[in-house]
N, C-alpha and C positions, 0 to 999 in steps of 0.2 A: 637705188638703195632705199631701204626702209629702216629707220631707226626703231629698235625695239625698246620698250619700257621693260624694266626688270620684271614687272608683274606679268607681262606677256610670256616671258620665258618660264617663269614659275608656273603659270597656268598650263603651259604645254607639258612641263615635266610632271605636273600633278594630275594630268588628264582632266582638267576642268573644261567647262563649256567652250572656252576659246581655243582649246588644243588643236582642233581640226584647222581652224583658220591660221593659227601660228605655224602649224606643220606646212600648210600650203605656202606661206610666206618663206619659210626656211627652204623649201624645195624650188620655188619659182623665181625668187628675186634675191638680190644681194641684200643681206641684212646685217645689222651691227648693233651692239650694245655700246654704251659709253663705258669708260673705265670705272666710273662710279656704279653703273649698272651691273658690271661684272662683280664688283664687290657686294652689291645688294643680293644678287642671286647666290653667290657663295655663302654669304652670311645666312641667308634663309635655309639653304640646303644643309649647312653644317649645324647651325645653332638651333633652328626650329625643327627641321625634319630629322636631324640626327645622323646625317650622312658623314662618312669620314672625309677628311680634306682631299685625299687623292681621288676618291670616287666623284666628289662634287666637281673638282677641276676636270676630271675626265668627261663628265656629262657636258660641260661647256665646250671642251675641246672637240668632242664628237659632233657637236652642233656648229662647229667652226666659229665660235663666238669669243674666243680668247684674244683675238686680234682686235682689241677694242678701239673705239674712238677716243683719242687722248683728250684730257680735260686741260686745256691751256688756260693761262691767266685770263685771256680775253673771253673764252667760253665761260669760265667761272664768274667773271664780272657780269656778263650778260645774264647768266642764270640768276645771280643775286638780284639784279635789277628787275628781272621778270617776277621773281618771288615777292619783292617789295610791292610791285604793282597789284598783285592779286591775292596774296596770302591773307587769310583771316582764320583765326583759331577754330571757329565753328562753321562759318559759311563756306570757306575754301581752304582747307588745311593741306594745300599742295606742298609736297616736300621739296627740299633743295635738290635731291637726286632727280626728282621728276622735272624740275626746272632745268637742270643740266641736260636731260634727255630732250626736252622741248627745244632748247636753244641749239643743241647739236643738230636736230632736224632742221630748224630754221636756217642755220648757217650753211647747210648743204642744199637747201631748197628741196628737201625730201620729206615724206610724211613720217609721222610718229605713230607706231602701233601700240595701242593701250586700251584697257577697259576701265581705267581709273576715271570716274566721272568728273572729279575736280580738275584733273590734268586735261581732260578733253574739253572742258569748259574754258580753261585758260588758253588752250590751243585755238579754240573757236574764236575767242575774243581777240587773240593776237594774230589771227589769220595764218596759223601754222598748219600745214597739211596734216591730216590724221587718217589713220585706219582704225575704225571703231570696232573693238572686239567685245564679245559678250562678257559680262561680269561673272564672277564665280558662281552666282546663283542663276545665271542665264539672262539677266536683264541687259537691255541695250540702251546706251546713252542716247538722248536726243538733245539737240541744241536748246538753250534757254530761249524763251520768247524775246523778241526784239522789244526794246524799251519804248 
């Protein structure tokens, strides 16, 4: 299984540079979003893109992503601690939803697919498996230099 960050699904739906790689993941491996990731994708599609609620839910259903990874109290606590260890307003503004996705991947010993450089750095530092996707402008994340 590969855990998808909400940004990966949004990139696929918007035909951004990561779309081909996300399409390959959707076709070749078992993939999942967290319940928070589902909420993020729906929020983006409805509030930002302007899709109606039924169409947005249908998009996720057609991708078989509505059966989400539940966010248990333990997963939420782990995500909170992860964010505490790495969040900084300007240097590493990793979101709570991203930390939930990272901890979901870690708890399953599976990789997290994302293009988010802050999230990729956190996963690198925490030794969480990752699938590096191109950013919306086509850039590819590289690990920070060792101290």
